[in-house]
N, C-alpha and C positions, 0 to 999 in steps of 0.2 A: 586292445580298450583305448583310451585318452582319458590321460585321469586328472584333473585339474587338484591341485594342492595348496594352496592358502598360507602364506608363511613358511614357505620349502626353502626359503633360505637361513631359517633361523634353528634353536633348537631340536625339537622336537622335528620339524618340518624334514632337513634334512638329513633327518633321520631314517623320516617314510621314504621321501626321495630314494635312498639310495640302499632299502631295503629292495623296493619294486622294482632299481635299475636290476639288481644284483639274484631275483629268484623269479623278475616276468619281462615278459617284453612286450609288457605293458610302456605306452607311450607317455611322457610324464609334462603337464605345463604345469611351469612355477609362477601363481603370483605373490608380489610380496614387496613390501613398501622400503625397506632395506634405514631399518633403524640401527641404533647402538644392538642391539641386541643380536641383529644379524651377520656385526662386521662384513657387511658386504656378501659379496659372494664366496666369502672366506671358506666356510662350512662347504660348497659344491666342489670349492677348487681341492676341499681338500682331501673328499669324497672321491676327487679323480673323474669330477663330471666329464669329462672330455674325453674319456680312453676307455674302452670295455671291448678288448679282442676278443673274447665270446660272441657280442653284435653287432660288432662294426660302433664307428664315434657313440659316444652320449649325445653330442650336439644335432643329431639326426633325433633322437629320443626326447631331449629335453627343450621346451623352449621356456625362456619365461621374460617378466614381465614386473615392471615397475606399478607399482597400483595401490593406493590408500583407499580399505576399503572401507574406514568412515566417511568418505567423502562421495560422491557417486561416482561409479566407475566408468571413466571414458567411452565413447564410440569405438574410439580407433582403438583398446583395447579389448573390449568386446568384440570387435571384427576380428582382430587375432588369433583370439581363443580359439574360433571353431569348431567343431562337433566334441562334446563332451562327454563319458559316459558315465562318471562315478568323480564327486565331488567328497575332498578329506578338507576338510575349514580344521584347520589347524594356527590359522595368524590369530595373534589374542597377545594385551599386556600379559603381564602374569605375575612380576614379583611383588609380593605381597605389601614388603616395606612401601616401597614406591604407591602403592594406591592408596595407603594410609597417608603419607605423606601429600599424595596428588591425586585426587582420585579421580576428577574428569576425562584426563586420558584414557582412563580405565573402561568410560564407559561409552565414553565417545567409540573405541575400539572394538569393545567386546561385543555390545550392545546396537549400536548402530551400523557397524562393520557385518554383524553377523543380520541383520537387517536389508544390508546393501550387498553382500550374496548370497542371498534367498531374493531376493529378486531379480539379480542375473540368471539366478538357475531358473527363474519362472521362463525366465527368454530364450534361455537355452534349455526347458525341459521338450519345448516342442519336437516329440517325436526321436528323441536322442537318450534325455537325462534317464537315466533307470535308478538313484539316488545318490542322496546327502548324507555325507556322513559327520556329526558335528563333534571337536574334541572338547569335551568339556573336562570338569573335575568334582575329586569327590569335596569338595571344600565347598559345596553349594549348600551338602547337607549339614553343613556347623558343625561343631567339635563333639564328637561321641566320648560318653561319659567312661571311666575305667570302670569294669566289673561288668560290661554291659558283655553281649554274646558276641566272642570274638571273630564271629564273624559278618561285623560290622549292618553299616547301611546297605539293604537291596536299592530295587527298582524304585521299589513303592515309593522311597522314604521322602517325607515331607521337606520342600527348603526350608533354612534357617541358617541363612549364611550369614557372614560373624567378622566380615572386614570389605572392606569396597570391593577387594579384584571378586570376592565370592561373591556379592552383593552384583557385578558387573555380570559374572558366568551364568548365574542363577538369572538375571535378566535374558541374554541370548538365549537359554533354553526356552524361556515361557517363549520369546518371539518365535523360536523356532517351532513348538508342539503349534501356537496358534497359527502359524503358516500351514504344517502339515493336516491343519483341522478344517482349516477355510479356504485354502489356494487347493489341497490334496498332490500337497508337492509328498515325494516320499524321502521320511527324514528318518533316521538314527542318531540317536545322540550317544555318544561313548564314552563313558564316564572315567577313568584314571585318575592315576595318585603320586606323585614325588617323583617325578623320574628323573632318573641319573644316565650315564652316559658320556659319549667323547664329546668335545669340544664342546661342553655344557658352559656356558659363560660363570665367570670366575666369580662372580659376588654370589653365586648359588652355593650348597652346604656344602656339597662333596668335594669338590675341587678350593675350595673354602679350604676345609679341613686338611688336606693334600698339601696344601700351599704354606699352611701353618705348623704344618709336620715337619715338612720340609724347614721352615727355618726357624724351629726350638721357639713357636711362640705361642699363647696361652691357646687352647681352644674353649669357646663357653657355650656350653649345652644347656639348651632352657629346659625347664623342669618347676613343677608344683612351689606352691606359695615355703612349703618345707624344704625347698632346694635338699632332696632325697630321693624323689620318682623325677627320673627323663621322661620327653616328650616322647610320642611314639610312632609310624607310620607302618605303608606297608608300601617302603620301596621297591623299581620298576625301573627295567631298563627300556631306553625308545624304541633301539630295536624289540623286541617285545613284542611293547606295546605294536609296532608295527605289520607284524605279523600279525597282530589278530585281527588290524583292519583287513587288509590281505583277507586271512581266512573269513570278514561276514562279507566283502564284497564279491573272491569267490562261490560262498553259498551263493549271494544274492544272484548272481548272475549264470548258475548252472542251470540247466533245460531243464522245466518243470518242477525246480526249488519253491518249495513254499516253506514260509515259518512258521508251519503247525506247531502245537504242545511247545509253544511259550506263554507265559502267564496269560491269564483269567483277565486279570483288570488292566492290559491294551485298551484303551477305552476305543468304542464303535466307531469307526469313519474313519482311526488315522489309522497310517501304516505301522504295519510292525515289523522289525518289534521297533518300538520308538525310542524304546532307552537298551543299553548293554554297557556293564560294569565290564573294564578290565583292571588289575590291578597284582600285585608283587603275592607271593604262596605265603610267605605270612609276615607276622608280623612283629617291629624290633626294635626295642628302642636307640632314639638317636645318638646317648652314647654309645651301649655295642657297637652300632654300626660306626663312629670313629673309631673306636679301638680297635675293625677290623681292619678300616682305612692304615692307621695308624702300622699294626702288625702285615700289611702289604708294603705300602713304607719302607718297613724293616725299621721306624726312630719310633720312640716312647711318645704317646697321646699325653700332653701338659693340658688340663682341663681343670673347666669349673662349672658348677652347674650354679645356673640362675634363677632369677624369679621373673624371668623377663616376660609371664603372659596378665602380669599383676599390671605393670605399666602398661605395657601394649598388649590391650585387652583383645587386640584384633587377631592376634596371633593362638591357636588350640593348641592345647599337650597334645591329645590324643586325635586323630583319623584313624576311620576303618571303613571298612566298605566290599563288599564279597562280589565275588563272580560267579558263582555259581552256577548262571542263567547260560555265560557263554562256556564256562567251562565242562561242565555235568552235563545241562540241554543240550546243548550243541557237540558238543567236543572234543574244543579247539584244546592246545595240551602247547603248555609253555616250552620252548625250543630253550631257557635255558634257565637255572636257577640263579639265585642272589648272589648268592657267594665268587659266583662262577662271575656272573655279570659284573658284578663289585670288583673284582682282581681284575677282570680284562680292562675295564673302568681305568683303574689306577694305572696299571702298567702302563696304558699308552698317555697319559697325562705325565711320567717321570721321563716317557722319552718324548712329552714334546709338551716343556715348559713354558712355552708363549702363550699358552693356551692358560697358565697358572698368573697372568698377569705377573710374572715374574721373569 
């Protein structure tokens, strides 16, 4: 199959590319606008996207094209894409702090970009395209209160975005839902949360903590107004999320495969499944995660709990989402748990300190 991955030079996108190269014989087409977050082609170089002894040179399986989805896709690029079987739309602006400072690029990239991608899908879809997978986030549902059901939000949950980034992703989902219904595009939105892994930009939490622990600097941990309760998340390695996407594609492509047995709330006339959640296997506080990172680094954690949320209301203290639909309903299993994923990630950063910004 030929799979188009938007944002394939970025953090998540490069992990998706790596997973499909190492675990399938699919051909990969990458669209990326090569912003600061992509580091050019550094991530594709790092996964040695030009070498593959088992299947021959990767360049025969990976084609890359520069394109900014917030603008109309050039006709020449569309021509070069060729036949596409599946699209994984991972291109997005993702940094919450940046969205609070300057929301417009997030709306342009995530909402207008999704419109332009789905417009492309409509043109590619004549007889070839099987399904579009839209990468989305738990943040569209807003904060989860402490004491709620630990399963968290399911696929029926209403949108309650609490910051501009979350609003832009909710807008992208709304565009996808509308186009699925109006144009009968086969679309599945795959929400995830708090991705970790190698080659993440050093402004993000895990590499930031590693760097500060190495340099004996103070780590600030977001907490409640009493500064006694740390925020919590369900952390997930990017390769585990990519594994789930591959599982969904294989399920969709299997001869005679149907999506029977999925929840009845799926609207009639919309493609099934409209939404699927993929998240970490358990909830963990940011403080506990930082302590685990320090343990793998082998140095003590110097930290302070700060009431960041009162002064920056766009940040939510607790996120919680459940993925029983894919794990219990469909039978998908995580290939690696949190501790193993985190240790693997920390060891990689220690061996590749340039990715820590030091």
